[in-house]
C-alpha positions as CSV (number, residue, x, y, z in Angstrom):
1,M,26.4,-9.8,68.1
2,M,27.2,-9.7,64.4
3,T,24.7,-8.9,61.8
4,D,24.7,-10.4,58.3
5,P,25.1,-7.5,55.7
6,L,22.8,-9.5,53.5
7,F,19.8,-8.5,55.6
8,F,21.1,-5.5,57.5
9,D,24.2,-3.4,57.2
10,S,23.7,-0.3,59.3
11,W,21.1,2.3,60.3
12,M,23.1,4.9,58.3
13,G,22.6,2.8,55.2
14,L,18.9,2.7,55.7
15,L,18.8,6.5,56.4
16,R,20.9,7.2,53.3
17,T,18.5,5.1,51.2
18,L,15.5,7.0,52.6
19,I,17.1,10.5,52.1
20,V,18.8,9.9,48.8
21,G,16.0,7.9,47.4
22,S,13.4,10.5,48.3
23,A,15.5,13.4,46.9
24,A,16.4,11.5,43.7
25,Y,12.7,10.6,43.2
26,F,11.5,14.2,43.6
27,L,14.3,15.6,41.5
28,L,13.5,13.1,38.7
29,I,9.8,14.1,38.8
30,L,10.9,17.8,38.5
31,L,13.2,17.0,35.6
32,L,10.5,15.0,33.8
33,R,8.0,17.8,34.3
34,A,10.5,20.4,33.0
35,S,11.3,18.3,29.9
36,G,7.7,18.4,28.6
37,K,4.8,16.1,27.9
38,R,6.7,14.3,25.0
39,T,9.0,12.6,27.5
40,L,6.1,10.8,29.1
41,S,4.1,10.1,25.9
42,K,3.2,6.7,24.5
43,M,6.4,4.7,24.1
44,N,8.2,3.8,20.9
45,A,11.5,1.8,21.1
46,F,13.6,4.9,21.8
47,D,11.3,6.0,24.6
48,F,11.4,2.5,26.1
49,V,15.2,2.6,26.2
50,I,15.2,6.0,27.9
51,T,12.6,4.8,30.4
52,V,14.7,1.7,31.3
53,A,17.9,3.9,31.5
54,L,16.1,6.3,33.9
55,G,14.9,3.5,36.1
56,S,18.4,1.9,36.2
57,T,20.0,5.2,37.0
58,L,17.5,5.9,39.7
59,A,18.1,2.5,41.2
60,T,21.9,2.9,41.1
61,V,21.7,6.3,42.9
62,L,19.3,4.8,45.4
63,L,21.3,1.7,46.2
64,N,24.9,2.3,45.3
65,K,26.6,4.1,48.2
66,S,29.5,5.1,46.0
67,V,27.3,7.3,43.7
68,P,26.6,10.7,45.3
69,L,23.2,12.2,44.8
70,A,24.6,15.1,42.8
71,E,26.2,12.7,40.3
72,G,23.0,10.7,40.0
73,V,20.9,13.8,39.4
74,I,23.4,14.9,36.7
75,A,23.1,11.4,35.1
76,L,19.2,11.6,35.2
77,A,19.3,15.2,33.8
78,L,21.7,14.0,31.0
79,L,19.4,11.2,30.0
80,I,16.4,13.5,29.9
81,Y,18.3,16.2,28.0
82,L,19.4,13.6,25.4
83,Q,15.8,12.3,25.0
84,W,14.6,15.9,24.6
85,A,17.4,16.7,22.0
86,I,16.6,13.6,20.0
87,T,12.8,14.3,20.0
88,W,13.5,17.9,19.2
89,S,15.7,16.9,16.3
90,S,13.3,14.2,15.1
91,V,10.5,16.8,14.7
92,R,12.8,19.0,12.6
93,F,14.8,16.4,10.6
94,D,13.1,13.5,8.7
95,R,16.3,11.5,8.7
96,I,16.5,11.5,12.5
97,Q,12.8,10.8,12.8
98,G,13.3,7.7,10.5
99,V,16.0,6.4,12.9
100,V,14.1,7.1,16.1
101,K,10.5,6.2,15.1
102,A,9.2,3.3,13.1
103,E,6.6,3.8,10.3
104,P,3.0,2.7,10.9
105,T,2.2,-0.6,9.1
106,L,-1.1,-1.3,7.3
107,L,-2.4,-4.8,8.4
108,V,-5.9,-4.8,6.9
109,R,-7.2,-3.0,3.8
110,D,-10.8,-3.1,2.7
111,G,-11.6,-5.9,5.2
112,E,-8.8,-8.1,3.9
113,Y,-5.8,-9.2,6.0
114,L,-2.4,-8.3,4.6
115,E,-0.6,-11.5,5.6
116,N,2.9,-10.5,4.7
117,A,2.7,-7.3,6.8
118,M,1.2,-9.3,9.7
119,Q,4.0,-11.8,9.6
120,R,6.7,-9.1,9.4
121,Q,5.2,-7.3,12.4
122,R,4.3,-10.6,14.3
123,V,0.7,-9.7,14.6
124,T,-2.0,-12.4,14.7
125,R,-5.5,-12.4,13.4
126,E,-6.8,-12.7,16.9
127,E,-5.0,-9.5,18.0
128,I,-6.5,-7.7,15.0
129,L,-10.0,-9.1,15.7
130,A,-9.7,-8.0,19.4
131,A,-8.9,-4.4,18.2
132,V,-11.8,-4.6,15.8
133,R,-14.2,-5.6,18.6
134,Q,-12.8,-2.9,20.8
135,S,-13.7,-0.4,18.1
136,G,-17.3,-1.5,18.2
137,K,-17.3,-3.6,15.1
138,A,-18.3,-7.3,15.0
139,E,-16.2,-8.6,12.1
140,I,-13.3,-7.7,9.9
141,S,-15.5,-7.0,6.8
142,A,-16.9,-3.9,8.7
143,V,-13.4,-2.4,8.7
144,D,-11.7,-0.4,6.0
145,L,-8.2,-0.3,7.6
146,V,-6.3,-1.6,10.6
147,V,-2.9,0.1,11.2
148,L,-0.2,-1.0,13.6
149,E,0.9,2.4,15.0
150,T,4.5,3.3,15.9
151,D,3.7,2.7,19.7
152,G,2.4,-0.8,19.1
153,S,-1.3,0.0,19.3
154,L,-3.8,-0.9,16.6
155,S,-5.9,1.8,15.0
156,V,-9.1,0.6,13.4
157,I,-10.8,2.7,10.7
158,P,-14.4,1.5,10.0
159,R,-16.0,1.5,6.6
């Protein structure tokens, strides 16, 4: 009886996926813990790219039989090291920080919407009002500032 490799290839393939997947997962956790809290902080664009790259690498190690576990772990470690090196550099050098991290954007000042900034950042009044309500204020006039932070969250500073 022939089996279709679309649904089942071999028991060894399943066993490899279980063993390599478990090992790669636990090694990734260890690498992330060793790299510090900054690796797992709120995401900016750079952090998002690293997260996607880590996920893609883990999936490749898990499902691609031609990639040995050792090479996959080296690839994961390289991505984490590069992320650590960039964040280390961005803390020490303003120029690198400017490339890696966006600046916060003021969207409301003295209870008035800053329409140009809102358009540039693609933020609606409804999103701002939702953040204002979450901060415990009922209306925009009760707010001194609303800032779009580098991680995409809205900070509300009441009057």
